mmJSON file of the N, C-alpha and C atoms, coordinates in Angstrom:
{"data_MODEL":{"atom_site":{
"group_PDB":["ATOM","ATOM","ATOM","ATOM","ATOM","ATOM","ATOM","ATOM","ATOM","ATOM","ATOM","ATOM","ATOM","ATOM","ATOM","ATOM","ATOM","ATOM","ATOM","ATOM","ATOM","ATOM","ATOM","ATOM","ATOM","ATOM","ATOM","ATOM","ATOM","ATOM","ATOM","ATOM","ATOM","ATOM","ATOM","ATOM","ATOM","ATOM","ATOM","ATOM","ATOM","ATOM","ATOM","ATOM","ATOM","ATOM","ATOM","ATOM","ATOM","ATOM","ATOM","ATOM","ATOM","ATOM","ATOM","ATOM","ATOM","ATOM","ATOM","ATOM","ATOM","ATOM","ATOM","ATOM","ATOM","ATOM","ATOM","ATOM","ATOM","ATOM","ATOM","ATOM","ATOM","ATOM","ATOM","ATOM","ATOM","ATOM","ATOM","ATOM","ATOM","ATOM","ATOM","ATOM","ATOM","ATOM","ATOM","ATOM","ATOM","ATOM","ATOM","ATOM","ATOM","ATOM","ATOM","ATOM","ATOM","ATOM","ATOM","ATOM","ATOM","ATOM","ATOM","ATOM","ATOM","ATOM","ATOM","ATOM","ATOM","ATOM","ATOM","ATOM","ATOM","ATOM","ATOM","ATOM","ATOM","ATOM","ATOM","ATOM","ATOM","ATOM","ATOM","ATOM","ATOM","ATOM","ATOM","ATOM","ATOM","ATOM","ATOM","ATOM","ATOM","ATOM","ATOM","ATOM","ATOM","ATOM","ATOM","ATOM","ATOM","ATOM","ATOM","ATOM","ATOM","ATOM","ATOM","ATOM","ATOM","ATOM","ATOM","ATOM","ATOM","ATOM","ATOM","ATOM","ATOM","ATOM","ATOM","ATOM","ATOM","ATOM","ATOM","ATOM","ATOM","ATOM","ATOM","ATOM","ATOM","ATOM","ATOM","ATOM","ATOM","ATOM","ATOM","ATOM","ATOM","ATOM","ATOM","ATOM","ATOM","ATOM","ATOM","ATOM","ATOM","ATOM","ATOM","ATOM","ATOM","ATOM","ATOM","ATOM","ATOM","ATOM","ATOM","ATOM","ATOM","ATOM","ATOM","ATOM","ATOM","ATOM","ATOM","ATOM","ATOM","ATOM","ATOM","ATOM","ATOM","ATOM","ATOM","ATOM","ATOM","ATOM","ATOM","ATOM"],
"id":[1,2,3,4,5,6,7,8,9,10,11,12,13,14,15,16,17,18,19,20,21,22,23,24,25,26,27,28,29,30,31,32,33,34,35,36,37,38,39,40,41,42,43,44,45,46,47,48,49,50,51,52,53,54,55,56,57,58,59,60,61,62,63,64,65,66,67,68,69,70,71,72,73,74,75,76,77,78,79,80,81,82,83,84,85,86,87,88,89,90,91,92,93,94,95,96,97,98,99,100,101,102,103,104,105,106,107,108,109,110,111,112,113,114,115,116,117,118,119,120,121,122,123,124,125,126,127,128,129,130,131,132,133,134,135,136,137,138,139,140,141,142,143,144,145,146,147,148,149,150,151,152,153,154,155,156,157,158,159,160,161,162,163,164,165,166,167,168,169,170,171,172,173,174,175,176,177,178,179,180,181,182,183,184,185,186,187,188,189,190,191,192,193,194,195,196,197,198,199,200,201,202,203,204,205,206,207,208,209,210,211,212,213,214,215,216],
"type_symbol":["N","C","C","N","C","C","N","C","C","N","C","C","N","C","C","N","C","C","N","C","C","N","C","C","N","C","C","N","C","C","N","C","C","N","C","C","N","C","C","N","C","C","N","C","C","N","C","C","N","C","C","N","C","C","N","C","C","N","C","C","N","C","C","N","C","C","N","C","C","N","C","C","N","C","C","N","C","C","N","C","C","N","C","C","N","C","C","N","C","C","N","C","C","N","C","C","N","C","C","N","C","C","N","C","C","N","C","C","N","C","C","N","C","C","N","C","C","N","C","C","N","C","C","N","C","C","N","C","C","N","C","C","N","C","C","N","C","C","N","C","C","N","C","C","N","C","C","N","C","C","N","C","C","N","C","C","N","C","C","N","C","C","N","C","C","N","C","C","N","C","C","N","C","C","N","C","C","N","C","C","N","C","C","N","C","C","N","C","C","N","C","C","N","C","C","N","C","C","N","C","C","N","C","C","N","C","C","N","C","C","N","C","C","N","C","C"],
"label_atom_id":["N","CA","C","N","CA","C","N","CA","C","N","CA","C","N","CA","C","N","CA","C","N","CA","C","N","CA","C","N","CA","C","N","CA","C","N","CA","C","N","CA","C","N","CA","C","N","CA","C","N","CA","C","N","CA","C","N","CA","C","N","CA","C","N","CA","C","N","CA","C","N","CA","C","N","CA","C","N","CA","C","N","CA","C","N","CA","C","N","CA","C","N","CA","C","N","CA","C","N","CA","C","N","CA","C","N","CA","C","N","CA","C","N","CA","C","N","CA","C","N","CA","C","N","CA","C","N","CA","C","N","CA","C","N","CA","C","N","CA","C","N","CA","C","N","CA","C","N","CA","C","N","CA","C","N","CA","C","N","CA","C","N","CA","C","N","CA","C","N","CA","C","N","CA","C","N","CA","C","N","CA","C","N","CA","C","N","CA","C","N","CA","C","N","CA","C","N","CA","C","N","CA","C","N","CA","C","N","CA","C","N","CA","C","N","CA","C","N","CA","C","N","CA","C","N","CA","C","N","CA","C","N","CA","C","N","CA","C","N","CA","C","N","CA","C","N","CA","C","N","CA","C"],
"label_alt_id":[null,null,null,null,null,null,null,null,null,null,null,null,null,null,null,null,null,null,null,null,null,null,null,null,null,null,null,null,null,null,null,null,null,null,null,null,null,null,null,null,null,null,null,null,null,null,null,null,null,null,null,null,null,null,null,null,null,null,null,null,null,null,null,null,null,null,null,null,null,null,null,null,null,null,null,null,null,null,null,null,null,null,null,null,null,null,null,null,null,null,null,null,null,null,null,null,null,null,null,null,null,null,null,null,null,null,null,null,null,null,null,null,null,null,null,null,null,null,null,null,null,null,null,null,null,null,null,null,null,null,null,null,null,null,null,null,null,null,null,null,null,null,null,null,null,null,null,null,null,null,null,null,null,null,null,null,null,null,null,null,null,null,null,null,null,null,null,null,null,null,null,null,null,null,null,null,null,null,null,null,null,null,null,null,null,null,null,null,null,null,null,null,null,null,null,null,null,null,null,null,null,null,null,null,null,null,null,null,null,null,null,null,null,null,null,null],
"label_comp_id":["MET","MET","MET","TRP","TRP","TRP","LEU","LEU","LEU","LEU","LEU","LEU","ASP","ASP","ASP","GLY","GLY","GLY","ARG","ARG","ARG","THR","THR","THR","HIS","HIS","HIS","ARG","ARG","ARG","GLY","GLY","GLY","PRO","PRO","PRO","ALA","ALA","ALA","THR","THR","THR","VAL","VAL","VAL","HIS","HIS","HIS","ALA","ALA","ALA","GLU","GLU","GLU","GLY","GLY","GLY","CYS","CYS","CYS","SER","SER","SER","ALA","ALA","ALA","ALA","ALA","ALA","ALA","ALA","ALA","ASP","ASP","ASP","ARG","ARG","ARG","ALA","ALA","ALA","HIS","HIS","HIS","PRO","PRO","PRO","LEU","LEU","LEU","ASN","ASN","ASN","THR","THR","THR","LEU","LEU","LEU","SER","SER","SER","ALA","ALA","ALA","LEU","LEU","LEU","ASP","ASP","ASP","ALA","ALA","ALA","LEU","LEU","LEU","ALA","ALA","ALA","ARG","ARG","ARG","PRO","PRO","PRO","SER","SER","SER","THR","THR","THR","THR","THR","THR","ALA","ALA","ALA","CYS","CYS","CYS","THR","THR","THR","ALA","ALA","ALA","CYS","CYS","CYS","ASP","ASP","ASP","ALA","ALA","ALA","ALA","ALA","ALA","GLU","GLU","GLU","THR","THR","THR","LEU","LEU","LEU","LEU","LEU","LEU","PRO","PRO","PRO","ILE","ILE","ILE","LEU","LEU","LEU","ALA","ALA","ALA","HIS","HIS","HIS","GLY","GLY","GLY","GLN","GLN","GLN","ASN","ASN","ASN","GLU","GLU","GLU","GLY","GLY","GLY","PRO","PRO","PRO","THR","THR","THR","SER","SER","SER","SER","SER","SER","ASP","ASP","ASP"],
"label_asym_id":["A","A","A","A","A","A","A","A","A","A","A","A","A","A","A","A","A","A","A","A","A","A","A","A","A","A","A","A","A","A","A","A","A","A","A","A","A","A","A","A","A","A","A","A","A","A","A","A","A","A","A","A","A","A","A","A","A","A","A","A","A","A","A","A","A","A","A","A","A","A","A","A","A","A","A","A","A","A","A","A","A","A","A","A","A","A","A","A","A","A","A","A","A","A","A","A","A","A","A","A","A","A","A","A","A","A","A","A","A","A","A","A","A","A","A","A","A","A","A","A","A","A","A","A","A","A","A","A","A","A","A","A","A","A","A","A","A","A","A","A","A","A","A","A","A","A","A","A","A","A","A","A","A","A","A","A","A","A","A","A","A","A","A","A","A","A","A","A","A","A","A","A","A","A","A","A","A","A","A","A","A","A","A","A","A","A","A","A","A","A","A","A","A","A","A","A","A","A","A","A","A","A","A","A","A","A","A","A","A","A","A","A","A","A","A","A"],
"label_entity_id":["1","1","1","1","1","1","1","1","1","1","1","1","1","1","1","1","1","1","1","1","1","1","1","1","1","1","1","1","1","1","1","1","1","1","1","1","1","1","1","1","1","1","1","1","1","1","1","1","1","1","1","1","1","1","1","1","1","1","1","1","1","1","1","1","1","1","1","1","1","1","1","1","1","1","1","1","1","1","1","1","1","1","1","1","1","1","1","1","1","1","1","1","1","1","1","1","1","1","1","1","1","1","1","1","1","1","1","1","1","1","1","1","1","1","1","1","1","1","1","1","1","1","1","1","1","1","1","1","1","1","1","1","1","1","1","1","1","1","1","1","1","1","1","1","1","1","1","1","1","1","1","1","1","1","1","1","1","1","1","1","1","1","1","1","1","1","1","1","1","1","1","1","1","1","1","1","1","1","1","1","1","1","1","1","1","1","1","1","1","1","1","1","1","1","1","1","1","1","1","1","1","1","1","1","1","1","1","1","1","1","1","1","1","1","1","1"],
"label_seq_id":[1,1,1,2,2,2,3,3,3,4,4,4,5,5,5,6,6,6,7,7,7,8,8,8,9,9,9,10,10,10,11,11,11,12,12,12,13,13,13,14,14,14,15,15,15,16,16,16,17,17,17,18,18,18,19,19,19,20,20,20,21,21,21,22,22,22,23,23,23,24,24,24,25,25,25,26,26,26,27,27,27,28,28,28,29,29,29,30,30,30,31,31,31,32,32,32,33,33,33,34,34,34,35,35,35,36,36,36,37,37,37,38,38,38,39,39,39,40,40,40,41,41,41,42,42,42,43,43,43,44,44,44,45,45,45,46,46,46,47,47,47,48,48,48,49,49,49,50,50,50,51,51,51,52,52,52,53,53,53,54,54,54,55,55,55,56,56,56,57,57,57,58,58,58,59,59,59,60,60,60,61,61,61,62,62,62,63,63,63,64,64,64,65,65,65,66,66,66,67,67,67,68,68,68,69,69,69,70,70,70,71,71,71,72,72,72],
"pdbx_PDB_ins_code":[null,null,null,null,null,null,null,null,null,null,null,null,null,null,null,null,null,null,null,null,null,null,null,null,null,null,null,null,null,null,null,null,null,null,null,null,null,null,null,null,null,null,null,null,null,null,null,null,null,null,null,null,null,null,null,null,null,null,null,null,null,null,null,null,null,null,null,null,null,null,null,null,null,null,null,null,null,null,null,null,null,null,null,null,null,null,null,null,null,null,null,null,null,null,null,null,null,null,null,null,null,null,null,null,null,null,null,null,null,null,null,null,null,null,null,null,null,null,null,null,null,null,null,null,null,null,null,null,null,null,null,null,null,null,null,null,null,null,null,null,null,null,null,null,null,null,null,null,null,null,null,null,null,null,null,null,null,null,null,null,null,null,null,null,null,null,null,null,null,null,null,null,null,null,null,null,null,null,null,null,null,null,null,null,null,null,null,null,null,null,null,null,null,null,null,null,null,null,null,null,null,null,null,null,null,null,null,null,null,null,null,null,null,null,null,null],
"Cartn_x":[21.365,22.231,20.116,20.653,19.437,19.279,18.453,18.173,17.271,17.51,16.684,16.121,16.007,15.034,14.712,15.131,14.028,14.036,15.113,14.505,15.336,14.471,15.156,14.159,15.194,14.259,12.942,13.344,12.07,10.477,11.467,10.003,9.638,8.774,9.456,10.22,9.855,10.997,10.423,11.666,11.211,12.736,12.274,13.116,13.165,14.301,14.513,15.78,15.013,16.505,17.834,18.075,20.397,19.108,19.969,19.953,18.614,17.843,16.617,16.094,15.734,15.723,14.72,14.404,13.104,13.893,14.823,15.809,16.748,16.474,17.008,18.886,19.9,20.567,21.895,20.595,21.851,21.142,20.467,19.362,21.408,20.576,21.466,21.606,22.863,23.009,22.428,21.221,20.934,21.784,21.696,21.547,19.964,19.918,18.626,17.849,18.358,18.203,18.48,18.275,18.403,17.624,17.169,15.981,14.856,13.979,13.075,13.363,13.804,14.38,13.185,13.877,12.962,11.84,11.696,10.275,8.511,10.035,8.924,8.941,9.384,8.394,7.396,6.321,5.236,5.404,6.16,6.49,7.333,7.894,8.666,7.524,8.425,7.452,8.293,7.808,8.82,8.08,9.404,8.915,8.511,7.286,7.157,7.177,8.094,8.705,9.681,10.074,11.188,10.748,11.658,11.929,11.171,11.731,12.278,10.216,9.211,7.874,7.459,8.074,7.239,8.343,9.9,10.809,9.954,10.913,10.835,9.032,8.287,7.224,6.614,6.491,5.744,7.321,8.795,9.366,9.197,8.945,8.326,6.779,5.522,4.715,5.082,5.481,5.962,6.55,7.235,7.288,6.432,5.623,4.68,3.703,3.595,2.635,3.162,3.945,4.67,4.529,3.884,3.314,3.957,3.873,4.424,3.348,3.921,3.637,2.772,1.549,1.157,1.88,2.083,2.433,0.654,-0.044,-2.002,-0.356],
"Cartn_y":[-19.53,-18.403,-17.247,-16.408,-15.948,-14.754,-14.037,-12.884,-11.642,-10.468,-9.528,-8.42,-8.538,-7.325,-6.626,-5.365,-4.008,-3.118,-3.693,-2.83,-1.211,-0.123,1.336,2.161,3.076,3.806,3.449,2.605,1.453,1.162,1.111,1.039,-0.806,-1.325,-3.146,-3.886,-4.564,-6.044,-7.109,-7.84,-9.378,-10.005,-11.486,-12.074,-13.677,-13.92,-14.821,-15.896,-17.558,-17.96,-18.547,-18.268,-17.982,-18.814,-17.941,-18.951,-18.251,-18.028,-17.873,-16.874,-17.105,-16.596,-15.402,-14.915,-13.873,-13.1,-12.796,-11.871,-10.934,-10.346,-8.886,-9.063,-9.111,-9.061,-8.283,-6.955,-6.468,-6.491,-7.748,-8.544,-8.343,-7.761,-8.38,-9.754,-10.449,-12.045,-11.457,-12.437,-11.561,-13.981,-13.975,-15.32,-15.044,-16.544,-17.145,-16.287,-15.722,-14.734,-13.505,-12.587,-11.568,-11.52,-13.004,-13.052,-12.962,-13.896,-13.081,-12.509,-11.593,-9.945,-9.477,-9.067,-8.717,-8.733,-10.393,-10.566,-9.496,-9.692,-9.626,-7.637,-7.199,-5.797,-6.299,-5.079,-5.373,-4.256,-4.337,-4.028,-5.156,-6.028,-7.36,-8.528,-8.953,-10.558,-11.739,-12.893,-13.681,-14.4,-14.733,-15.038,-17.078,-16.887,-18.002,-18.374,-18.448,-18.476,-19.76,-19.484,-20.481,-21.362,-21.429,-22.129,-21.273,-20.302,-18.61,-18.855,-18.951,-18.693,-19.739,-20.823,-22.595,-22.673,-21.778,-22.715,-21.095,-20.252,-18.885,-18.575,-18.47,-18.435,-18.597,-20.621,-20.991,-20.61,-20.403,-20.328,-18.268,-17.546,-16.827,-16.881,-16.789,-17.863,-18.263,-19.374,-19.956,-19.489,-18.472,-17.088,-16.484,-15.635,-14.795,-15.836,-17.107,-17.585,-18.058,-17.725,-18.29,-17.441,-16.53,-16.292,-16.732,-15.767,-16.504,-17.558,-17.581,-19.393,-18.791,-19.643,-19.388,-20.004,-20.403,-21.672,-21.233,-21.709,-22.048,-23.065],
"Cartn_z":[0.01,-0.232,-1.118,-0.832,-1.822,-2.341,-2.65,-3.579,-3.496,-2.849,-2.389,-3.882,-4.884,-5.784,-6.183,-6.415,-6.204,-5.414,-4.566,-3.296,-3.27,-3.708,-4.067,-2.645,-2.237,-1.377,-0.582,-0.661,0.727,-0.653,-1.803,-2.646,-2.988,-3.359,-3.084,-3.722,-3.434,-3.257,-3.297,-3.691,-3.955,-3.618,-3.015,-2.048,-3.762,-3.818,-5.404,-4.571,-4.898,-4.381,-5.829,-4.8,-6.073,-7.193,-8.427,-9.457,-9.677,-9.828,-10.268,-11.487,-12.67,-13.597,-13.819,-12.667,-12.1,-12.026,-10.688,-10.831,-10.951,-11.977,-12.308,-11.772,-11.974,-12.816,-10.978,-10.874,-9.82,-8.348,-8.63,-7.043,-5.909,-4.863,-3.411,-3.258,-2.695,-1.857,-0.933,-0.017,1.64,1.787,3.91,3.932,3.885,4.172,4.994,6.178,7.331,7.838,7.636,6.738,5.671,4.88,5.069,3.317,4.234,5.736,6.395,6.595,7.131,7.693,7.163,5.451,4.676,4.1,4.502,3.999,4.712,6.107,7.308,7.195,6.247,5.716,4.299,5.313,4.514,2.662,2.609,0.999,0.061,0.894,0.243,-0.182,-0.662,-1.207,-2.101,-1.135,-2.022,-3.32,-4.4,-5.658,-5.479,-6.269,-6.519,-7.408,-8.513,-9.591,-9.317,-8.089,-7.764,-5.936,-4.92,-4.357,-3.04,-2.585,-1.313,-1.495,-1.666,-1.196,-0.691,-1.595,-0.739,0.624,0.756,1.355,2.887,2.344,3.472,4.028,3.236,4.394,4.811,4.89,6.101,7.569,7.343,8.418,8.387,8.107,8.075,9.605,8.305,9.386,10.692,10.453,11.736,13.502,13.037,13.756,14.109,13.497,14.249,15.05,14.503,15.566,16.345,16.499,18.303,19.127,19.735,21.283,22.281,23.17,24.907,25.312,26.109,26.395,27.81,28.136,29.679,30.358,31.859,32.986,33.885,33.796,34.646,35.276],
"occupancy":[1.0,1.0,1.0,1.0,1.0,1.0,1.0,1.0,1.0,1.0,1.0,1.0,1.0,1.0,1.0,1.0,1.0,1.0,1.0,1.0,1.0,1.0,1.0,1.0,1.0,1.0,1.0,1.0,1.0,1.0,1.0,1.0,1.0,1.0,1.0,1.0,1.0,1.0,1.0,1.0,1.0,1.0,1.0,1.0,1.0,1.0,1.0,1.0,1.0,1.0,1.0,1.0,1.0,1.0,1.0,1.0,1.0,1.0,1.0,1.0,1.0,1.0,1.0,1.0,1.0,1.0,1.0,1.0,1.0,1.0,1.0,1.0,1.0,1.0,1.0,1.0,1.0,1.0,1.0,1.0,1.0,1.0,1.0,1.0,1.0,1.0,1.0,1.0,1.0,1.0,1.0,1.0,1.0,1.0,1.0,1.0,1.0,1.0,1.0,1.0,1.0,1.0,1.0,1.0,1.0,1.0,1.0,1.0,1.0,1.0,1.0,1.0,1.0,1.0,1.0,1.0,1.0,1.0,1.0,1.0,1.0,1.0,1.0,1.0,1.0,1.0,1.0,1.0,1.0,1.0,1.0,1.0,1.0,1.0,1.0,1.0,1.0,1.0,1.0,1.0,1.0,1.0,1.0,1.0,1.0,1.0,1.0,1.0,1.0,1.0,1.0,1.0,1.0,1.0,1.0,1.0,1.0,1.0,1.0,1.0,1.0,1.0,1.0,1.0,1.0,1.0,1.0,1.0,1.0,1.0,1.0,1.0,1.0,1.0,1.0,1.0,1.0,1.0,1.0,1.0,1.0,1.0,1.0,1.0,1.0,1.0,1.0,1.0,1.0,1.0,1.0,1.0,1.0,1.0,1.0,1.0,1.0,1.0,1.0,1.0,1.0,1.0,1.0,1.0,1.0,1.0,1.0,1.0,1.0,1.0,1.0,1.0,1.0,1.0,1.0,1.0],
"B_iso_or_equiv":[0.0,0.0,0.0,0.0,0.0,0.0,0.0,0.0,0.0,0.0,0.0,0.0,0.0,0.0,0.0,0.0,0.0,0.0,0.0,0.0,0.0,0.0,0.0,0.0,0.0,0.0,0.0,0.0,0.0,0.0,0.0,0.0,0.0,0.0,0.0,0.0,0.0,0.0,0.0,0.0,0.0,0.0,0.0,0.0,0.0,0.0,0.0,0.0,0.0,0.0,0.0,0.0,0.0,0.0,0.0,0.0,0.0,0.0,0.0,0.0,0.0,0.0,0.0,0.0,0.0,0.0,0.0,0.0,0.0,0.0,0.0,0.0,0.0,0.0,0.0,0.0,0.0,0.0,0.0,0.0,0.0,0.0,0.0,0.0,0.0,0.0,0.0,0.0,0.0,0.0,0.0,0.0,0.0,0.0,0.0,0.0,0.0,0.0,0.0,0.0,0.0,0.0,0.0,0.0,0.0,0.0,0.0,0.0,0.0,0.0,0.0,0.0,0.0,0.0,0.0,0.0,0.0,0.0,0.0,0.0,0.0,0.0,0.0,0.0,0.0,0.0,0.0,0.0,0.0,0.0,0.0,0.0,0.0,0.0,0.0,0.0,0.0,0.0,0.0,0.0,0.0,0.0,0.0,0.0,0.0,0.0,0.0,0.0,0.0,0.0,0.0,0.0,0.0,0.0,0.0,0.0,0.0,0.0,0.0,0.0,0.0,0.0,0.0,0.0,0.0,0.0,0.0,0.0,0.0,0.0,0.0,0.0,0.0,0.0,0.0,0.0,0.0,0.0,0.0,0.0,0.0,0.0,0.0,0.0,0.0,0.0,0.0,0.0,0.0,0.0,0.0,0.0,0.0,0.0,0.0,0.0,0.0,0.0,0.0,0.0,0.0,0.0,0.0,0.0,0.0,0.0,0.0,0.0,0.0,0.0,0.0,0.0,0.0,0.0,0.0,0.0],
"pdbx_formal_charge":[null,null,null,null,null,null,null,null,null,null,null,null,null,null,null,null,null,null,null,null,null,null,null,null,null,null,null,null,null,null,null,null,null,null,null,null,null,null,null,null,null,null,null,null,null,null,null,null,null,null,null,null,null,null,null,null,null,null,null,null,null,null,null,null,null,null,null,null,null,null,null,null,null,null,null,null,null,null,null,null,null,null,null,null,null,null,null,null,null,null,null,null,null,null,null,null,null,null,null,null,null,null,null,null,null,null,null,null,null,null,null,null,null,null,null,null,null,null,null,null,null,null,null,null,null,null,null,null,null,null,null,null,null,null,null,null,null,null,null,null,null,null,null,null,null,null,null,null,null,null,null,null,null,null,null,null,null,null,null,null,null,null,null,null,null,null,null,null,null,null,null,null,null,null,null,null,null,null,null,null,null,null,null,null,null,null,null,null,null,null,null,null,null,null,null,null,null,null,null,null,null,null,null,null,null,null,null,null,null,null,null,null,null,null,null,null],
"auth_seq_id":[1,1,1,2,2,2,3,3,3,4,4,4,5,5,5,6,6,6,7,7,7,8,8,8,9,9,9,10,10,10,11,11,11,12,12,12,13,13,13,14,14,14,15,15,15,16,16,16,17,17,17,18,18,18,19,19,19,20,20,20,21,21,21,22,22,22,23,23,23,24,24,24,25,25,25,26,26,26,27,27,27,28,28,28,29,29,29,30,30,30,31,31,31,32,32,32,33,33,33,34,34,34,35,35,35,36,36,36,37,37,37,38,38,38,39,39,39,40,40,40,41,41,41,42,42,42,43,43,43,44,44,44,45,45,45,46,46,46,47,47,47,48,48,48,49,49,49,50,50,50,51,51,51,52,52,52,53,53,53,54,54,54,55,55,55,56,56,56,57,57,57,58,58,58,59,59,59,60,60,60,61,61,61,62,62,62,63,63,63,64,64,64,65,65,65,66,66,66,67,67,67,68,68,68,69,69,69,70,70,70,71,71,71,72,72,72],
"auth_comp_id":["MET","MET","MET","TRP","TRP","TRP","LEU","LEU","LEU","LEU","LEU","LEU","ASP","ASP","ASP","GLY","GLY","GLY","ARG","ARG","ARG","THR","THR","THR","HIS","HIS","HIS","ARG","ARG","ARG","GLY","GLY","GLY","PRO","PRO","PRO","ALA","ALA","ALA","THR","THR","THR","VAL","VAL","VAL","HIS","HIS","HIS","ALA","ALA","ALA","GLU","GLU","GLU","GLY","GLY","GLY","CYS","CYS","CYS","SER","SER","SER","ALA","ALA","ALA","ALA","ALA","ALA","ALA","ALA","ALA","ASP","ASP","ASP","ARG","ARG","ARG","ALA","ALA","ALA","HIS","HIS","HIS","PRO","PRO","PRO","LEU","LEU","LEU","ASN","ASN","ASN","THR","THR","THR","LEU","LEU","LEU","SER","SER","SER","ALA","ALA","ALA","LEU","LEU","LEU","ASP","ASP","ASP","ALA","ALA","ALA","LEU","LEU","LEU","ALA","ALA","ALA","ARG","ARG","ARG","PRO","PRO","PRO","SER","SER","SER","THR","THR","THR","THR","THR","THR","ALA","ALA","ALA","CYS","CYS","CYS","THR","THR","THR","ALA","ALA","ALA","CYS","CYS","CYS","ASP","ASP","ASP","ALA","ALA","ALA","ALA","ALA","ALA","GLU","GLU","GLU","THR","THR","THR","LEU","LEU","LEU","LEU","LEU","LEU","PRO","PRO","PRO","ILE","ILE","ILE","LEU","LEU","LEU","ALA","ALA","ALA","HIS","HIS","HIS","GLY","GLY","GLY","GLN","GLN","GLN","ASN","ASN","ASN","GLU","GLU","GLU","GLY","GLY","GLY","PRO","PRO","PRO","THR","THR","THR","SER","SER","SER","SER","SER","SER","ASP","ASP","ASP"],
"auth_asym_id":["A","A","A","A","A","A","A","A","A","A","A","A","A","A","A","A","A","A","A","A","A","A","A","A","A","A","A","A","A","A","A","A","A","A","A","A","A","A","A","A","A","A","A","A","A","A","A","A","A","A","A","A","A","A","A","A","A","A","A","A","A","A","A","A","A","A","A","A","A","A","A","A","A","A","A","A","A","A","A","A","A","A","A","A","A","A","A","A","A","A","A","A","A","A","A","A","A","A","A","A","A","A","A","A","A","A","A","A","A","A","A","A","A","A","A","A","A","A","A","A","A","A","A","A","A","A","A","A","A","A","A","A","A","A","A","A","A","A","A","A","A","A","A","A","A","A","A","A","A","A","A","A","A","A","A","A","A","A","A","A","A","A","A","A","A","A","A","A","A","A","A","A","A","A","A","A","A","A","A","A","A","A","A","A","A","A","A","A","A","A","A","A","A","A","A","A","A","A","A","A","A","A","A","A","A","A","A","A","A","A","A","A","A","A","A","A"],
"auth_atom_id":["N","CA","C","N","CA","C","N","CA","C","N","CA","C","N","CA","C","N","CA","C","N","CA","C","N","CA","C","N","CA","C","N","CA","C","N","CA","C","N","CA","C","N","CA","C","N","CA","C","N","CA","C","N","CA","C","N","CA","C","N","CA","C","N","CA","C","N","CA","C","N","CA","C","N","CA","C","N","CA","C","N","CA","C","N","CA","C","N","CA","C","N","CA","C","N","CA","C","N","CA","C","N","CA","C","N","CA","C","N","CA","C","N","CA","C","N","CA","C","N","CA","C","N","CA","C","N","CA","C","N","CA","C","N","CA","C","N","CA","C","N","CA","C","N","CA","C","N","CA","C","N","CA","C","N","CA","C","N","CA","C","N","CA","C","N","CA","C","N","CA","C","N","CA","C","N","CA","C","N","CA","C","N","CA","C","N","CA","C","N","CA","C","N","CA","C","N","CA","C","N","CA","C","N","CA","C","N","CA","C","N","CA","C","N","CA","C","N","CA","C","N","CA","C","N","CA","C","N","CA","C","N","CA","C","N","CA","C","N","CA","C","N","CA","C","N","CA","C","N","CA","C"],
"pdbx_PDB_model_num":[1,1,1,1,1,1,1,1,1,1,1,1,1,1,1,1,1,1,1,1,1,1,1,1,1,1,1,1,1,1,1,1,1,1,1,1,1,1,1,1,1,1,1,1,1,1,1,1,1,1,1,1,1,1,1,1,1,1,1,1,1,1,1,1,1,1,1,1,1,1,1,1,1,1,1,1,1,1,1,1,1,1,1,1,1,1,1,1,1,1,1,1,1,1,1,1,1,1,1,1,1,1,1,1,1,1,1,1,1,1,1,1,1,1,1,1,1,1,1,1,1,1,1,1,1,1,1,1,1,1,1,1,1,1,1,1,1,1,1,1,1,1,1,1,1,1,1,1,1,1,1,1,1,1,1,1,1,1,1,1,1,1,1,1,1,1,1,1,1,1,1,1,1,1,1,1,1,1,1,1,1,1,1,1,1,1,1,1,1,1,1,1,1,1,1,1,1,1,1,1,1,1,1,1,1,1,1,1,1,1,1,1,1,1,1,1]
}}}
């Protein structure tokens, strides 16, 4: 489970791991797919104080590196 903290009127936001002490009390719970979707937005970052950056950013980067394959 992940938490989205700070998104108000398209402002910047941070994704945290559940239980992260850096997350605000008003943070909204997210499943993994929703957390990855949030991180794909330019104004959202992953928290480095918890496992969010270490866990989610490699997954997001892997998905962005996937491209069409050629069938030569």
